[in-house]
C-alpha positions in Angstrom: -17.4 7.2 6.7 -15.9 9.9 8.9 -14.9 8.3 12.3 -14.6 9.9 15.7 -11.0 10.6 16.7 -10.9 7.9 19.3 -12.3 5.3 16.9 -9.7 6.4 14.3 -6.9 5.8 16.8 -8.3 2.3 17.6 -8.6 1.4 13.9 -5.0 2.6 13.3 -3.7 0.6 16.2 -5.5 -2.6 15.0 -4.1 -2.1 11.5 -0.6 -2.0 12.8 -1.2 -5.2 14.7 -3.0 -7.1 11.9 -1.3 -5.9 8.8 2.0 -4.3 9.9 4.0 -7.2 8.3 2.2 -6.6 4.9 4.3 -3.5 4.4 7.8 -3.2 2.9 10.0 -0.1 2.2 11.1 0.4 -1.4 14.5 1.9 -2.1 14.6 3.8 -5.3 16.8 6.0 -7.4 14.6 8.9 -6.4 12.0 9.3 -3.7 11.6 6.2 -1.5 8.3 4.5 -1.5 6.2 1.7 0.1 4.9 -1.6 -1.2 2.5 -4.0 0.3 1.5 -7.7 -0.1 -2.0 -8.6 -1.2 -3.6 -12.0 -0.9 -6.0 -12.7 -3.7 -7.8 -16.0 -4.7 -5.6 -16.1 -7.8 -2.4 -15.8 -5.8 -0.2 -13.4 -3.8 1.0 -10.0 -5.2 3.2 -7.1 -4.2 1.6 -3.7 -5.0 3.0 -0.2 -5.2 2.7 3.0 -7.2 4.0 2.8 -10.8 6.4 5.7 -10.2 8.0 3.7 -7.3 8.4 0.6 -9.4 9.9 2.6 -12.2 12.9 3.6 -10.1 12.9 0.7 -7.6 16.4 -0.5 -6.7 15.6 -2.7 -3.7 13.1 -3.9 -1.1 13.9 -3.3 2.5 13.8 -6.6 4.5 12.4 -5.7 7.9 13.4 -8.3 10.5 9.8 -9.0 11.3 8.9 -10.1 7.7 11.6 -12.9 7.3 12.6 -16.0 9.1 14.8 -17.5 10.5 16.3 -14.3 12.0 19.5 -12.9 10.6 19.6 -14.9 7.4 17.9 -12.7 4.8 20.0 -9.5 5.3 18.6 -6.0 5.1 17.8 -5.5 1.4 16.7 -7.4 -1.6 18.1 -5.8 -4.9 15.5 -5.1 -7.6 17.4 -2.9 -10.1 18.3 -5.9 -12.2 14.8 -7.4 -12.0 12.5 -4.9 -13.8 10.6 -7.7 -15.5 9.2 -8.8 -12.2 6.9 -5.8 -12.2 3.7 -5.6 -14.3 3.3 -1.8 -14.6 0.1 0.0 -15.4 0.9 3.7 -15.9 -2.7 4.5 -16.7 -3.9 3.2 -13.4 -0.8 4.4 -11.7 0.1 1.1 -10.0 2.7 -1.6 -10.4 2.0 -5.3 -9.5 4.5 -8.1 -8.8 3.4 -11.7 -8.6 5.4 -12.9 -5.6 6.4 -16.3 -6.9 9.9 -15.1 -7.8 10.3 -13.5 -4.3 9.5 -16.8 -2.6 11.8 -18.7 -4.9 14.7 -16.3 -4.3 14.2 -16.5 -0.5 14.2 -20.3 -0.5 17.4 -20.3 -2.5 19.0 -18.2 0.1 17.8 -20.2 3.0 15.0 -18.1 4.4 11.3 -17.5 3.9 8.8 -14.6 4.0 6.8 -14.1 7.1 4.2 -11.6 6.0 0.6 -10.6 6.7 -0.9 -9.8 3.3 -3.9 -7.5 3.0 -6.7 -9.9 2.1 -8.6 -9.1 -1.1 -11.8 -9.7 0.9 -11.5 -6.2 2.4 -11.0 -4.5 -0.9 -13.5 -1.6 -1.4 -16.1 -2.4 -4.1 -17.0 -0.2 -7.0 -20.5 0.3 -5.7 -19.0 1.5 -2.4 -16.8 4.0 -4.2 -19.9 5.2 -6.1 -21.6 5.7 -2.8 -19.1 8.2 -1.5 -20.6 11.6 -1.5 -19.1 15.1 -1.3 -18.3 14.8 2.4 -14.8 13.6 3.5 -14.2 10.2 4.9 -11.5 8.8 7.2 -8.5 7.5 5.3 -5.8 5.7 7.3 -2.5 5.2 5.5 -0.1 2.4 6.7 3.4 3.1 5.4 7.1 3.1 6.0 8.1 6.7 6.6 11.6 8.1 6.3 13.5 8.9 9.6 16.0 11.7 9.9 18.7 9.0 10.0 17.4 7.3 6.8 15.6 4.5 8.7 12.1 3.4 7.5 9.8 3.2 10.6 6.3 1.8 10.4 3.9 4.8 10.5 0.2 5.5 10.4 -1.3 8.7 9.0 -4.9 9.4 9.8 -6.2 11.8 7.0 -9.3 12.6 5.0 -10.3 11.4 1.6 -12.8 12.9 -0.8 -14.5 11.6 -4.0 -12.6 12.7 -7.1 -14.6 11.4 -10.1 -14.2 7.6 -10.2 -11.3 7.8 -7.7 -10.6 9.1 -4.3 -8.1 11.7 -3.2 -6.4 12.2 0.1 -6.7 15.9 0.8 -3.4 16.4 2.6 0.2 16.0 1.4 1.8 12.9 2.9 5.3 12.5 4.3 8.2 11.1 2.3 8.0 7.3 1.7 4.2 7.1 1.7 3.7 6.8 -2.1 2.7 3.2 -2.9 1.2 2.5 0.5 -2.3 1.1 1.2 -5.1 3.3 2.4 -7.8 2.0 4.7 -11.3 3.1 5.7 -14.4 1.8 7.5 -17.6 1.2 5.6 -20.9 -0.4 6.6 -21.6 -3.8 5.0 -25.0 -4.9 3.5 -26.2 -5.7 7.0 -25.2 -2.3 8.4 -22.2 -3.7 10.3 -19.0 -1.6 10.1 -16.1 -3.3 8.5 -12.5 -2.5 7.4 -12.0 -1.7 3.7 -8.7 -1.2 1.8 -9.5 1.8 -0.3 -6.5 1.6 -2.6 -2.9 2.6 -3.3 -1.4 6.1 -2.6 -0.2 7.8 -5.8 2.2 10.7 -6.1 0.9 14.1 -5.0 -0.7 16.4 -7.6 1.2 19.7 -7.8 0.5 23.1 -9.2 3.3 25.6 -9.3 5.2 23.5 -6.9 2.4 23.2 -4.4 1.1 19.8 -3.4 -2.7 19.3 -3.5 -3.0 15.9 -1.9 -2.7 12.4 -3.3 -4.9 10.5 -5.7 -5.7 7.0 -4.7 -5.9 4.1 -7.2 -8.9 2.4 -5.7 -8.5 -1.3 -5.0 -11.5 -2.4 -6.9 -9.8 -1.2 -10.1 -6.4 -2.6 -9.0 -7.9 -6.1 -8.5 -9.4 -5.9 -12.0 -5.9 -5.3 -13.3 -4.1 -8.2 -11.6 -2.1 -10.2 -14.1 -3.0 -13.8 -14.8 -1.0 -16.3 -12.9 
């Protein structure tokens, strides 16, 4: 659904309030990325793009996502923990069951204080099939990259279009956005508008060096690929 600009701004603001602490910056050996927590009936997971996980060196520990204050530090190294990721290059995503993250935190005297994206807002396959040729509002919640190297929480309000069985964000996104969640608004079976997590931002397609937007690994397919606990 394509929303009016004022409604887009309202949804973007609410996303920051409700799910801002679901988002983590990923430090990599290449381009930085974003990861996010997902709460599923089978457990909690950290999701990102496969290319981000492939080169991940650490998770940025934003002060708002850990407690007590000042104990966790600024970064959680990942370079020596590649087995924590379950990578799916075909789908383009990487998934980490978060049990080891919580165990590590407890051993260091702190705990996570996050707002996972609930699986109940995941877009369904039939909803993806219902997308037509017209663009829909796509709101990306990510950690950008500041000029000083900081990773501020940002919201990009863009457009997504149907691309076969997937969606595609039609604009190139700033640095740091790959791996971030994409949200939209869809009517439910009763006709009421509700938030949907459309999927995970994948790297931009390029042709002769020119970016042509970002494919989205839709969350219905990601949920089907979650590893057994």
